[in-house]
C-alpha positions in Angstrom: 68.3 104.1 60.0 68.4 103.6 63.8 71.9 103.3 65.0 73.4 102.4 68.5 76.1 104.8 69.7 78.0 104.6 73.0 78.3 108.0 74.7 80.9 109.1 77.2 78.7 109.9 80.1 81.0 111.1 82.9 84.6 111.3 83.9 85.7 108.5 86.2 87.4 108.9 89.5 89.9 106.0 89.7 88.9 102.9 87.8 86.2 103.5 85.2 83.0 101.6 85.5 79.9 101.0 83.3 78.3 104.3 84.7 80.9 106.3 82.7 79.1 105.2 79.5 75.5 105.2 78.1 74.1 103.7 74.9 71.8 105.8 72.7 69.8 105.3 69.5 70.7 108.0 67.0 69.3 108.2 63.5 71.8 108.1 60.6 71.0 110.0 57.4 71.9 109.1 53.9 75.4 110.1 52.8 75.6 113.5 51.1 77.9 114.3 48.1 81.4 113.3 49.0 80.4 111.1 51.9 80.3 107.4 52.7 78.1 105.4 55.0 80.1 102.9 57.1 79.0 99.8 59.0 81.2 98.9 61.9 82.7 95.3 62.2 85.4 95.6 64.8 86.1 98.2 67.5 89.5 98.5 69.3 89.6 99.2 73.0 93.0 100.5 74.3 94.5 101.5 77.6 95.4 105.0 76.4 91.7 105.8 76.1 91.7 106.1 79.9 93.9 109.2 79.6 91.4 110.8 77.2 88.7 110.4 79.9 90.3 112.9 82.2 90.6 116.6 82.0 93.9 118.3 81.5 96.9 118.0 79.2 97.7 114.8 77.5 99.0 113.6 74.2 95.5 113.3 72.7 92.5 115.5 73.1 90.2 114.7 76.1 86.8 113.2 75.5 83.9 115.5 76.4 81.0 114.1 78.4 77.9 113.8 76.2 79.9 113.0 73.0 80.5 109.5 71.4 83.5 107.5 72.4 86.1 107.1 69.7 88.9 104.6 68.9 90.3 102.6 66.0 87.6 100.8 64.0 87.3 98.5 61.1 84.2 99.3 59.0 82.7 98.4 55.6 81.5 100.9 53.1 77.9 100.1 52.4 76.9 103.3 50.5 79.2 105.8 48.8 78.9 109.2 47.2 82.7 109.6 47.2 84.8 108.5 44.2 87.7 107.4 46.4 85.7 104.6 48.0 83.6 101.7 46.5 80.8 99.8 48.1 82.1 96.6 49.8 85.6 98.0 50.7 86.9 97.9 54.2 88.6 100.7 56.0 90.2 101.5 59.3 90.3 104.8 61.1 89.5 106.7 64.3 85.8 106.7 64.4 82.8 106.7 66.8 81.7 103.8 68.9 78.6 103.4 66.7 77.0 100.7 64.5 76.8 103.0 61.6 78.3 106.4 60.8 78.9 109.0 58.0 82.4 109.9 57.0 83.9 112.2 54.3 86.7 109.7 53.9 89.4 111.8 55.5 91.9 109.9 57.7 90.7 106.5 56.6 92.9 103.7 55.4 91.7 100.9 53.2 92.5 97.3 54.4 92.5 94.0 52.6 90.7 91.0 54.2 92.6 88.7 51.7 96.0 89.6 53.3 95.0 89.2 57.0 91.9 88.9 59.1 90.1 92.3 59.4 90.7 92.4 63.2 94.5 92.1 62.7 94.5 95.6 61.3 93.5 96.8 64.8 96.3 94.8 66.4 99.4 93.3 65.0 99.1 95.3 61.7 97.6 98.3 63.4 98.5 100.7 66.2 99.8 98.0 68.6 102.1 96.5 66.0 103.4 99.8 64.8 104.0 100.8 68.4 106.0 97.6 69.1 108.1 97.9 66.0 108.8 101.6 66.0 109.4 101.9 69.7 111.8 99.0 69.6 113.6 100.0 66.4 113.8 103.8 66.9 114.6 103.9 70.6 115.5 100.5 71.8 117.7 99.6 68.8 118.3 96.0 70.1 121.4 94.2 69.0 121.9 90.5 68.5 122.7 88.9 71.9 121.3 91.7 74.0 118.7 91.2 76.7 115.2 92.7 76.2 112.7 93.0 79.0 109.0 93.7 78.2 106.4 94.7 80.8 102.7 94.2 80.0 104.2 91.4 77.9 100.9 89.5 77.4 99.1 92.6 76.0 98.7 93.8 72.4 102.0 95.7 72.2 104.0 93.4 74.5 103.4 90.2 72.6 104.6 91.8 69.3 107.5 93.5 71.0 108.9 90.2 72.4 108.5 88.4 69.1 110.4 91.1 67.2 113.1 91.0 69.9 113.5 87.3 69.2 113.6 87.9 65.4 116.5 90.3 66.0 118.4 87.8 68.1 117.7 89.1 71.6 117.2 87.1 74.8 113.6 88.2 75.7 112.1 88.1 79.2 108.4 89.1 79.6 106.5 90.3 82.7 102.8 89.4 82.9 100.1 89.0 85.5 99.4 85.2 85.7 101.1 81.9 85.4 98.9 81.1 82.4 100.1 84.2 80.6 103.8 83.6 81.4 103.5 80.1 80.1 101.7 81.4 76.9 104.6 83.9 76.3 107.2 81.1 76.5 105.3 78.3 74.7 103.4 80.2 72.0 105.5 83.3 71.4 109.1 82.2 71.9 110.0 84.3 75.0 113.0 82.9 76.7 111.5 83.4 80.2 108.8 85.3 82.0 107.9 86.6 85.4 104.5 86.6 87.1 104.5 89.9 88.9 101.5 89.0 91.0 103.3 86.1 92.7 106.7 87.7 92.8 107.4 89.6 96.1 110.7 91.2 94.7 110.6 92.2 91.1 114.2 93.5 91.3 115.4 90.1 92.4 113.3 88.2 90.0 114.6 90.2 87.0 118.2 89.7 88.3 117.7 86.0 88.3 116.1 85.9 84.9 118.6 88.3 83.4 122.0 87.4 84.8 123.8 89.5 82.1 121.6 92.5 83.0 119.0 94.4 80.9 120.0 96.2 77.8 116.6 97.2 76.5 113.5 97.7 78.5 110.1 98.2 76.8 108.0 99.7 79.6 104.2 99.3 79.2 103.2 99.5 82.9 105.4 101.9 85.0 105.1 101.7 88.8 106.9 99.3 91.1 107.4 96.8 88.2 109.5 99.2 86.3 111.3 100.4 89.5 112.5 96.8 89.8 113.6 96.4 86.2 115.5 99.7 86.3 117.7 98.5 89.1 119.1 95.8 86.6 120.0 97.9 83.6 123.3 97.7 81.9 125.7 100.4 80.7 124.2 102.2 77.7 120.7 100.6 78.3 117.8 102.0 76.4 114.4 102.3 78.1 111.3 102.9 76.0 108.4 104.6 78.0 105.4 103.4 76.0 102.8 103.2 78.7 102.0 103.4 82.4 98.8 101.3 82.8 99.6 100.7 86.5 99.1 104.4 87.1 96.2 105.3 84.7 93.6 105.0 87.4 95.5 106.7 90.2 93.9 109.8 91.6 97.2 111.3 92.9 100.8 111.2 91.4 102.5 108.4 93.1 106.0 108.8 94.6 108.7 106.2 93.6 112.4 105.9 93.3 114.3 108.8 91.8 116.0 107.3 88.8 118.4 110.0 87.7 121.4 108.5 89.4 120.6 105.0 87.9 120.4 106.6 84.4 123.6 108.6 85.0 125.9 105.9 86.2 124.8 103.6 83.4 124.8 106.3 80.6 121.3 105.0 79.9 118.7 106.6 77.7 115.1 106.8 78.8 112.7 108.3 76.3 108.9 108.7 76.1 107.4 107.2 73.0 104.2 108.2 71.1 103.7 106.2 67.9 102.2 109.1 66.0 105.5 111.0 66.3 106.8 108.5 63.8 103.9 108.6 61.3 106.2 109.1 58.4 107.6 105.6 59.0 104.3 103.8 59.2 104.3 102.5 55.6 107.7 100.8 56.1 106.8 99.4 59.5 103.5 98.0 58.2 105.2 96.4 55.3 107.8 94.7 57.6 105.2 93.5 60.0 103.0 92.2 57.2 106.0 90.3 55.8 106.9 88.8 59.1 103.3 87.8 59.7 102.8 86.1 56.3 106.2 84.4 56.7 105.1 82.9 60.1 107.8 84.8 62.1 105.1 86.7 63.9 102.0 85.2 65.5 98.9 87.1 66.2 97.0 86.9 69.4 93.5 88.4 70.1 90.9 88.5 72.7 87.6 89.0 70.8 84.5 90.0 72.7 81.1 89.6 70.8 78.4 92.3 71.0 78.3 96.1 70.5 76.8 96.6 74.0 79.9 94.9 75.5 82.4 97.6 74.4 82.5 99.4 77.8 82.9 96.1 79.6 85.8 95.0 77.3 87.5 98.4 77.8 87.3 98.1 81.7 88.6 94.6 81.4 92.0 95.9 80.1 92.8 97.2 83.6 92.1 93.8 85.3 94.1 91.8 82.8 91.2 89.9 81.1 92.9 90.1 77.7 95.6 88.1 76.1 97.0 90.0 73.2 94.7 92.6 71.5 91.3 93.2 72.9 88.8 93.7 70.1 85.0 93.9 70.1 83.2 92.2 67.2 80.0 94.0 66.4 
């Protein structure tokens, strides 16, 4: 069977472009004993993949030029020689950017299209939802009446984080990159207020105005000058979750910013880096709670779905220019 695969062609310098990828046709064989043949339906593109495109130490192994790109995928079992899987079942797992592929079944999780749309298992019921829930609950620990600020609030993690904050009784303020997105956060997802960082000349002042009682919990998805401004508004015993730094992923040098030790010190504040896989033992509970809230209507899902296998690289690059609202997914 002829099969399209997207290969990591070369490491980017700064912002990735389409020349970093190439598409190949590679033959797929019949599954051997213990294997299954998978047909891809949805592919997740995520900001953290940018870190895997560079050499050096990171929290996930670097991609090697000449090898297929990989990320979270929803696929259908179309042939099986593995007793754990039946034809017609759907799974999710970290797999190649390929139309078809062989797997031995390890590391795959079955998903039920009758509970939620398949794409939701890459978003609100997948890694972004788990990241929002576990980062907030394990590090942020928001209390009723506290103020939660979320940067990258219109992205896959940010939208879920803000909604959970509201469920827990917080005042929630989001930071996003357009008036359309800030209005969406307030109108569609219940955020109390929002800041458009692209039209705000002074983030520190804007946060002070939106958060007159200060910031108790900051869920940081972007880093950089936006986070510098938020940090100048934190309260005593504030908790800061460092989930991402998308504003810096394409920098070629380490930027210099404010030294925050004194801010953390005088506020007895906690700042902690967060990797969702460090809390893998809590995934079943977190997934159960997210599913309950989703089915009860307390959480709303938001996706940007791009059609076409050949558009996966374009969709990935679009993450860094803010083309997505919610989870960016490619439908094959």
